[in-house]
C-alpha positions as CSV (number, residue, x, y, z in Angstrom):
1,X,-0.1,0.0,0.2
2,X,1.0,3.5,-0.6
3,X,1.3,5.1,2.5
4,X,2.0,9.3,2.8
5,X,2.8,10.4,6.4
6,X,2.2,14.4,6.2
7,X,4.0,14.8,10.0
8,X,7.1,13.4,12.1
9,X,6.9,9.9,12.9
10,X,9.6,7.4,14.3
11,X,12.1,6.8,11.7
12,X,11.9,2.7,13.2
13,X,8.6,2.5,13.1
14,X,8.5,4.1,9.4
15,X,11.4,1.2,8.6
16,X,8.8,-1.6,9.8
17,X,5.7,-0.3,7.7
18,X,8.5,-0.6,4.9
19,X,9.3,-4.4,6.1
20,X,6.0,-5.0,5.6
21,X,6.0,-3.9,2.1
22,X,4.5,-0.8,2.2
23,X,5.5,2.2,0.3
24,X,5.9,5.1,2.3
25,X,6.7,9.0,1.3
26,X,7.3,10.9,4.9
27,X,7.0,14.6,4.3
28,X,6.2,16.5,7.8
29,X,6.3,20.0,5.8
30,X,2.8,19.3,4.4
31,X,0.0,21.1,4.7
32,X,-3.4,21.9,4.5
33,X,-2.7,23.8,1.2
34,X,-0.2,21.6,-0.2
35,X,-1.6,17.9,1.0
36,X,-4.3,18.0,-1.6
37,X,-1.5,17.7,-4.8
38,X,0.6,15.0,-2.6
39,X,-2.5,12.7,-1.5
40,X,-3.5,11.9,-4.8
41,X,-2.9,8.1,-5.3
42,X,-2.2,7.7,-1.5
43,X,-4.3,4.9,0.1
44,X,-3.2,5.7,3.8
45,X,-2.5,9.1,5.2
46,X,-1.0,9.5,8.3
47,X,-1.2,12.4,10.3
48,X,-0.5,14.6,14.0
49,X,-1.3,17.8,14.0
50,X,-1.3,18.6,10.1
51,X,-5.3,19.7,8.9
52,X,-7.2,17.5,6.7
53,X,-10.2,19.1,5.2
54,X,-12.8,18.5,3.0
55,X,-10.5,19.3,0.1
56,X,-7.8,17.0,0.7
57,X,-10.0,14.1,1.0
58,X,-11.7,14.9,-2.5
59,X,-8.1,14.9,-3.7
60,X,-6.9,11.6,-2.8
61,X,-8.9,9.4,-5.4
62,X,-7.4,6.0,-3.7
63,X,-7.6,7.4,-0.2
64,X,-9.0,4.7,2.1
65,X,-7.7,5.4,5.8
66,X,-7.0,8.5,7.4
67,X,-4.7,7.8,10.8
68,X,-4.8,10.5,13.4
69,X,-1.6,9.5,15.5
70,X,-3.1,10.9,18.5
71,X,-6.7,11.2,20.1
72,X,-8.1,13.9,19.4
73,X,-10.2,14.3,15.5
74,X,-11.1,17.7,15.5
75,X,-8.4,18.6,13.2
76,X,-10.2,16.0,10.3
77,X,-13.7,16.7,8.1
78,X,-14.5,13.1,9.5
79,X,-18.0,13.9,8.3
80,X,-17.2,14.2,5.0
81,X,-14.8,11.4,5.2
82,X,-17.4,9.1,6.0
83,X,-19.3,10.3,3.0
84,X,-16.8,9.3,0.6
85,X,-16.1,6.2,2.2
86,X,-13.0,6.8,3.8
87,X,-12.2,5.9,7.2
88,X,-11.1,7.6,10.0
89,X,-9.0,6.0,12.9
90,X,-7.1,7.4,15.9
91,X,-4.8,6.2,19.0
92,X,-6.9,7.0,21.8
93,X,-4.9,6.7,25.4
94,X,-1.7,6.3,24.0
95,X,-0.4,9.9,25.0
96,X,-2.4,10.4,28.3
97,X,0.5,9.9,30.7
98,X,2.8,12.4,28.8
99,X,-0.4,14.9,28.8
100,X,-1.1,14.2,32.7
101,X,2.5,14.6,33.1
102,X,2.8,18.9,31.2
103,X,-0.5,19.4,33.0
104,X,1.1,18.6,36.6
105,X,4.7,20.5,35.8
106,X,2.3,23.8,34.8
107,X,0.4,23.3,37.9
108,X,3.4,23.3,40.0
109,X,5.1,25.8,38.1
110,X,2.5,28.1,38.4
111,X,2.0,27.9,42.0
112,X,5.8,28.1,42.3
113,X,6.5,30.8,40.1
114,X,9.3,28.6,38.7
115,X,9.2,30.8,35.1
116,X,9.5,33.8,36.9
117,X,12.5,32.7,39.4
118,X,14.3,31.7,36.7
119,X,14.2,34.8,34.5
120,X,14.9,36.9,37.6
121,X,18.3,34.3,38.2
122,X,19.2,34.8,34.8
123,X,18.9,38.5,34.6
124,X,21.0,38.4,38.2
125,X,18.2,39.3,40.4
126,X,18.1,37.2,43.9
127,X,14.8,37.6,45.1
128,X,13.9,34.5,48.1
129,X,11.5,36.9,49.9
130,X,8.9,37.1,47.1
131,X,9.5,34.2,45.4
132,X,9.3,31.8,49.0
133,X,5.3,33.0,49.0
134,X,3.2,30.1,47.6
135,X,0.1,28.5,48.6
136,X,1.4,24.7,47.8
137,X,-0.9,22.2,46.4
138,X,-1.6,19.7,49.5
139,X,-5.1,19.1,50.5
140,X,-6.0,21.4,48.0
141,X,-9.2,20.7,45.9
142,X,-8.4,20.1,41.9
143,X,-11.5,20.0,39.6
144,X,-10.8,17.8,36.3
145,X,-12.9,18.8,33.9
146,X,-13.5,15.7,31.2
147,X,-12.4,12.0,33.1
148,X,-11.4,10.2,30.2
149,X,-7.9,8.2,30.2
150,X,-6.1,11.7,30.4
151,X,-8.2,12.9,33.2
152,X,-8.0,9.7,35.1
153,X,-4.0,10.1,35.1
154,X,-4.4,13.4,35.6
155,X,-6.3,12.3,39.1
156,X,-4.0,9.7,40.2
157,X,-1.1,12.4,40.4
158,X,-3.1,15.0,42.0
159,X,-3.9,11.7,44.7
160,X,-0.7,11.3,45.1
161,X,0.0,15.1,45.8
162,X,-2.6,14.7,48.4
163,X,-5.0,16.7,46.7
164,X,-8.9,16.9,47.1
165,X,-9.9,15.4,43.3
166,X,-13.5,16.5,41.9
167,X,-14.5,15.4,38.6
168,X,-17.2,17.0,36.1
169,X,-19.3,13.9,35.4
170,X,-22.1,15.5,33.2
171,X,-22.8,12.3,30.9
172,X,-24.1,10.0,34.3
173,X,-20.7,8.4,34.9
174,X,-20.7,9.2,38.4
175,X,-20.5,5.6,40.0
176,X,-17.2,5.3,37.7
177,X,-16.1,8.2,39.1
178,X,-16.8,7.5,42.4
179,X,-14.5,3.9,42.0
180,X,-11.7,6.3,40.7
181,X,-11.5,8.3,44.4
182,X,-12.7,11.0,42.6
183,X,-15.8,13.0,44.0
184,X,-18.2,13.8,40.9
185,X,-19.7,17.3,40.7
186,X,-22.2,17.5,37.7
187,X,-22.4,21.7,37.6
188,X,-19.4,23.2,35.8
189,X,-19.6,26.5,38.1
190,X,-20.2,24.7,41.2
191,X,-16.9,22.9,40.2
192,X,-15.4,26.2,39.1
193,X,-16.5,27.9,42.4
194,X,-14.5,25.2,44.6
195,X,-11.8,24.1,43.2
196,X,-8.2,26.2,43.8
197,X,-7.1,24.3,40.4
198,X,-9.0,23.3,37.4
199,X,-7.6,21.6,34.1
200,X,-8.9,21.0,31.5
201,X,-9.2,17.4,29.5
202,X,-12.1,17.4,27.0
203,X,-12.5,17.0,22.9
204,X,-13.3,20.4,21.1
205,X,-16.6,20.0,19.2
206,X,-20.0,22.4,18.8
207,X,-20.9,21.4,22.3
208,X,-17.8,22.4,24.1
209,X,-16.1,25.0,21.8
210,X,-16.0,28.4,24.1
211,X,-17.6,26.6,26.8
212,X,-14.8,28.7,29.4
213,X,-16.0,31.4,28.9
214,X,-16.9,34.9,31.2
215,X,-19.4,32.8,33.1
216,X,-16.7,30.3,33.9
217,X,-14.5,32.2,34.7
218,X,-16.1,35.0,37.1
219,X,-17.5,31.6,38.8
220,X,-13.5,30.4,39.6
221,X,-11.9,31.5,43.2
222,X,-9.8,34.6,42.8
223,X,-6.0,33.2,42.5
224,X,-6.9,29.9,41.3
225,X,-5.2,28.0,38.9
226,X,-6.5,27.0,35.1
227,X,-4.8,24.8,33.0
228,X,-6.3,23.9,29.3
229,X,-3.6,20.7,27.7
230,X,-6.5,19.6,25.3
231,X,-8.0,22.3,23.0
232,X,-7.6,26.2,22.3
233,X,-10.9,26.4,20.7
234,X,-12.6,25.1,24.3
235,X,-11.4,28.4,25.7
236,X,-12.8,32.4,24.8
237,X,-9.1,34.1,25.1
238,X,-10.1,37.1,26.1
239,X,-12.1,36.2,28.8
240,X,-9.3,34.0,30.4
241,X,-7.0,37.3,29.8
242,X,-9.5,39.7,31.6
243,X,-9.7,36.9,34.5
244,X,-6.2,37.0,34.7
245,X,-5.9,40.5,35.4
246,X,-8.9,41.5,37.6
247,X,-9.2,38.2,39.5
248,X,-5.5,37.2,40.0
249,X,-6.1,33.2,37.9
250,X,-2.6,32.1,36.7
251,X,-2.9,30.2,33.6
252,X,-0.7,27.2,32.3
253,X,-1.5,26.7,28.5
254,X,-0.1,24.3,25.7
255,X,-2.7,25.3,23.4
256,X,-4.3,28.4,21.6
257,X,-7.4,29.4,19.7
258,X,-5.3,30.8,17.1
259,X,-1.8,28.3,17.0
260,X,0.8,28.5,14.7
261,X,1.8,25.5,12.7
262,X,4.2,23.4,13.6
263,X,6.8,25.0,10.8
264,X,6.2,28.8,11.9
265,X,9.0,30.2,14.4
266,X,6.5,33.2,15.6
267,X,4.2,33.3,18.3
268,X,2.5,36.9,17.9
269,X,-0.8,36.6,19.9
270,X,-1.4,39.7,21.3
271,X,-3.8,38.7,24.2
272,X,-0.7,36.1,25.6
273,X,2.4,38.2,24.9
274,X,3.1,39.7,28.1
275,X,1.0,38.5,30.3
276,X,2.7,38.2,33.6
277,X,0.6,35.1,35.2
278,X,-0.1,33.1,32.0
279,X,2.9,30.3,31.5
280,X,2.7,28.7,27.9
281,X,4.2,25.4,26.1
282,X,3.9,24.7,22.6
283,X,1.7,22.1,21.7
284,X,4.1,19.7,23.5
285,X,1.6,17.9,25.8
286,X,2.0,14.3,23.7
287,X,5.4,14.9,22.8
288,X,7.5,12.6,24.8
289,X,9.5,9.9,23.2
290,X,7.5,7.4,25.0
291,X,4.0,9.0,23.7
292,X,5.7,9.3,20.5
293,X,6.3,5.5,20.2
294,X,3.4,4.4,21.5
295,X,1.2,6.2,19.1
296,X,3.3,5.1,16.5
297,X,3.3,1.7,17.5
298,X,-0.5,2.1,17.3
299,X,-0.6,3.7,14.3
300,X,1.2,0.6,12.5
301,X,-1.1,-1.7,14.6
302,X,-4.3,0.0,12.5
303,X,-2.3,-0.7,9.0
304,X,-1.3,-3.7,10.1
305,X,-4.9,-5.2,10.7
306,X,-6.5,-3.3,7.7
307,X,-3.9,-4.8,5.5
308,X,-4.4,-8.0,6.7
309,X,-8.2,-8.4,7.2
310,X,-9.6,-5.0,5.7
311,X,-10.8,-4.4,9.5
312,X,-10.5,-0.6,10.8
313,X,-9.3,-0.4,14.4
314,X,-10.5,2.3,16.7
315,X,-12.5,3.5,13.4
316,X,-14.4,7.2,14.6
317,X,-16.7,7.5,11.6
């Protein structure tokens, strides 16, 4: 089979596919504008963050399978793919630990102002009196919004830190949540009001887009922490920035509403640039060697099953 890989992919897994007899074209520089020409005679497309709109699917005359080497499929026109009899498969759960690790890195960095500490030291400033002030997270309440694989991994780490864990469970999974040692909360705004730390782990859908808006941030405690390592579109950016300024909320973000492409070298996003109590990373939640190897192994497994039996593992459409 002819396979096009439009994002970075571990070389040793590409070799595995080649050893299975597949023809591989790997071009991480492709984007939604250049994909239509590149995809034309390929049967399988593998992407991570590269967008796959309808135009790409229409151009893929031999296209049978799109694999999202990760969990979320919001960057792929899944509905249009179904209309064109193109399967979309993903790799859920493979990067959960990596995202949970980054989530806690951001929580601790904000609570102890690690970035501020480091910047002052680099500038030759010693300010132990100021940076010795921190709330600490032991005994604090963390509200986890989204209790899939990533949310559950975050909960395990929060419990290890001695935090009280409250989870937003709007879909009737209260008993399962309790079994995990998480107190269920079905009112999003009540959770916002009681949590010292809030972390978001939801997919972006028409129902969740812009869910975290002025009403939500108004409900949060002054001085609390808000983490988004899920999808940028979940958050109304200006509402968050206003809350940081007026309520002393500290925000840790790995994703953004208007995010640069992986190949870009400039982040010129006015609402965040210069915002002192917003710590940001470069959409790296799933980008550990461990996670990328697990995602690649899952991707190869999907291809192997399709090639051998014509079955689509983890099909979402």
